[in-house]
N, C-alpha and C positions, 0 to 999 in steps of 0.2 A: 494417244492423243492425235486426232487427225489434223491436217493442215489448217482447216477452218477454225477448229477449236484453239490450235496453237496461236494463230494470228489474233484471235479474240483475247486470249490470255496475255499476249505481248502488249496489246493496246491498253488493256486495263492496268498492267504492270507499269506502263509509262505514266499513266494518270496517277498511280500510287506514288511514284517518285516526284511528280509535280506537286502533289498534295503535301508530301513531307517537306518539300522546299518552301511551300507557301506558309505553313504554320510557323515557320521560324520568324515571321514578321509579327507574331503576336506574343504577348507577355507570358502566356502559359505554355509556350512551345516545349520547354524542357521538362515539363511535368504533365504530359498529356498522352493520350492514346488516340488513334485514328482508325476508323473502320469504314470501308466502302458500303454505302447504303444502296446505291442504285447507279447503274451506268445506262444512260439512255441518250438524250440529246447532249447532255453533259455528264460528268462524273460527280456524284454527290456523296459527301463523307460526313459521318458523325464524328465530331471531335469532343473529347471529354477532358476537361481540366482536372487532373487527379488531385490537385491541392484543394479544390473547392467543390468538386463534383458537378460543376457547371458544365452544361452541354451546349454545343454550337453546331451549326451546319456549314460545311465548306463546299462551295461549288467551284469545280474546275471546269472552265468553259471550253467547249470544243473550239479549236483554232479556226480562224477564218469564217466564223459564223456571225457573231456580233462584233461590231467595232467598240472601242472603248467609250465613245460618245453615246452609243446606244445603251451600254450597260449603265453609264452614269445617269442616263435618262430614266431607266428603270428604278434606280436607287432614289432619284429625285421624287418619283411618284410614290414610292413606298414611304418615304419620310413625310410626304404631305398627307398620305392616308393616315399615318400614325398621329400626326399633329392635329388632324381634324377628327380623329377617332371614328373613322368610317366603318372599318372592319378590323378584326385582329389579324395582322399579317406580320411576317418577320421583318426585322430591321437590320441593316448592315452594321458590322462592327469595325471600328477603326483599328488599323494596325499600329505598331510601334512607330512607324514612319509617318503617322498622321494622315494616311490615305486609306480609302476603302477598297480600291482595286489593286491587287498585287499583280505585277507583270513578271511572269517566270519564263525564262528562256530555256529551251532545250533543243539541241541539234537544229538551230536555225529557225525554230518555231517559237512564237510566244503564246503563252497560255494566260488568260486573265483569270484570276482567282478572287473570290469574294467570300468573306465569312459573315454568317447571319446568326442572330440569336435563335435558340431552339424553342419551338413551340410544342407544348405537350398536347396530346390528343390521339384519338384512334382514327384510322382511315375509314371512310365510308366503304361499304362492301355491297356488291350486287347479289350476294348470297341470301340476304334477308330482305325480300321484296317489301314487306310491310314497313319495316324500319326505314328503308331507303326512300320509299314514297313519302313518309312523314318528314324526313329531313329535306326532301327536295323542295318543299314549300319554303324552308329556310334558305335553301340555295337560291331560289328565285328572288327572295327578298334581299339577300346580300348582293346579288348581281345587280339588282335595281339600284341599291345604295351606291355601288361603285359607279354605275352609269350616271346617276344624278351628280355624284361627286365630280366626275370628269367634265360634265356639262357646265356645272357651276364654276369650275376652275379652268375653263377653256383658255382664258387669256394667259394664265400662269403656265399651263401645260402645252399650249399651242406651239411652242418652239422646241419641244423635246424631239429627239431623234429616235424613231422606232420604225420597224417594218410596217407596211400596210398589207393587211390580209384581205385582198379583194379577188375578183375573178381572175385577173391576169396573173397575180402572184401565187394563186392556188391551182388554177386549172389552165392557165395560159401556156404558151409554147416554152417559156423559160421559168417554170415555177420554182419557188425557194426550197421546197422539199422534194424535188424531183417530179417526174411525170408519172401520172397514174398508169399511162400506157406501158410503163416499165415495171409495173407492180407484179407481184407473184401470181401465178396461175392464169395469166392472160391467154386467151384463145382468140382467133379472129372473130368468132361470134360474140364473145364478151366485149371485145374492143368496140365492135359496132354498137352493142347495146349501151355501153357506158358513154360512147361518143354522142349518142342521141340524148342521153341524160345531161351531159355537159352543155350541149347546145341549148337545151331547154332551160337549164340553170341560167345561162347567159341572157337569154331572152327575158326571163322573168326578173332578173336583177336589173337589167337595163330599164325595165318598166317600173320597178320598185323604187329606184333612185337611191341616192346616198346623201340626202340632206342632213343637216346637223342634228335633227331629232332622231335619225336612224343610224348614223355613222359617227364614230368617235373613238377615243382611246378605250380599249377593253383589256381584260386579263388575257383572254385568248386561249386558255387551257384549263378551264374550270372542271376538269374531269375528276373522277372519284379519287385518284391518286394524289390530288392536290387540295383535298378538303379534309380537314381534321375536325373531329367532334370531341368536345371536352365533357367533363362530368355533368355539366348543366345543360347538355344538348346544344350548346352554342357552337357554331361552325367557324373555324379559322381557315384562312386562305393562304396557301403557300405557293411557291414557285411562279414568279411573275416573269420568267425568262422569255415567254412567248408573247408578252404584252405588246400591243401595237394598235394601229388604227384600222378599224373594221366596222362591220355592221354590228349593232348591239345584239341582234338575234344570233349572231355567230357564237356568242357566249353560251346560249342555250344548247346549240348543236355540240359545242365542245364538252358540255357537261354530260352529254350522252355518248361520248367517244367510246368506241369498242363495244357498246351495248345497244346500238341503234336498232338492231334486229330482234331484241328481246320482246316477249309478249306483254310485259308490264310497262313498256315505254309510254303508251298513251296516258297511264295514270301518273307517271313521272312528269310528263308535260303539263297535265292538268294541275298538279300540285305546284309546279314551278310557276305557272301563270298566275295562280292564286297568290303566291308569295310576291311575285314581281309587281302585281297590280296593287299591292298594299302601299307601294312606294311611288311608283310612277305609272302613267297610263300606257296601254299597249293597244293599238287600234286593231279592228277586225282585219284590215288590209295586211297589217304586219303578221297577225296570227295566221293568216292564210298562206304565208310564205315560210312557215316553220319547216315544212318538209323540204323546201328548196335549200335551206341552210344545212339541214341534216344531211342531205345528199352531197352537198358541196364538201362538208367535213368528211363524209365517208370516203369520197374519192381522194380527198386530201390525205387521209390516213393510209389508203391503199398505196399512194405514192411514197409516203414516209416509210411504211413497212418494207417496200421494195428497195429503198435506197439506204437503209440502215441495218446494222447488225448489232443488236443488243437484246437484253432479256425480254423486253416487251414484244419486239418484232418476231423473235423466235417463238414466243408463245402464241401469237396471233396467226402467223404463217399464211399459207394458201387458203385456209378455211375462211378467213376474214373476207377475202375476195369472193369466194364462192357464195358466202352468205349474203353478199351484196346483190346478187342477181334478182332475188325476189323483190327487194326494195326498189331496185332500178325499174323493174317492170311495173310495179304499182305506181311509181312516180310518173312514168310515161302515160299510164292509162288515165289517172285521175288527179295527179299532182300530190294528193294527200297520201302519206304512206303509213300513218299510224291510226 
């Protein structure tokens, strides 16, 4: 095992220990098993109550990322979504102590841990284009329902505490996920190319504006890994950890995360727009800026890959940066990249 792998193993082991401590706050702790599902921005575990076969999802949050107030705001939104039956999404589970967020201390660091109910379903996959395109119409419709929901409940949700995902927090000098300039595979030529893209994004967003019909509370990470399909082809939405205030069209860009360069993306966008417009209008002006939001998300992910060490970033690697070149050149030439 090299030093890099050893460090990764030690980090995951620490999260395992935190997870074991967290489940002690739940009634099934003495009759359960726990298994790591994913280590990305947070560590996510599958917890099974052996006495009932009931399954749960435990999220161990990365320290110093979200405040407790921000997590409470996420849970507030999830409970409102369930109460109004907007979409099928996970609900938090109360601990024995009557609270939703468990605060586990380890070596001077505190880790917030939340248990959610488990949702059955299969993940959407990019491997079957026809099925994915069919489901993207549903994704567009669900996204519009969430947007309508946040607009209609703006007074109730207006005081919640969440990140804002805008130009400054994504591509500005001190972005939340790191600088794209520090991404993998950067060369002087590529930095110059992407800098021009970033400048064009800023110019177009300044013109686009951020009025209440274009900007509000969104999921923020509706990529394939966060969409489950059940036996009736209904889509469930999981992992609201990145929810925040942003452009509504940023949710479309997020749905295309890691596949923006694929040849079937135009068909996905067409299907998404068809589904979205079943619920709420989308102007031609907004449609013309889809490529702007895709490129902003693409640079966002280059920064994320360069500043994280997990399964997803290892899989994407330098190739993701390299594949961005052609999209960047298209965007500079004619804005539309799909």
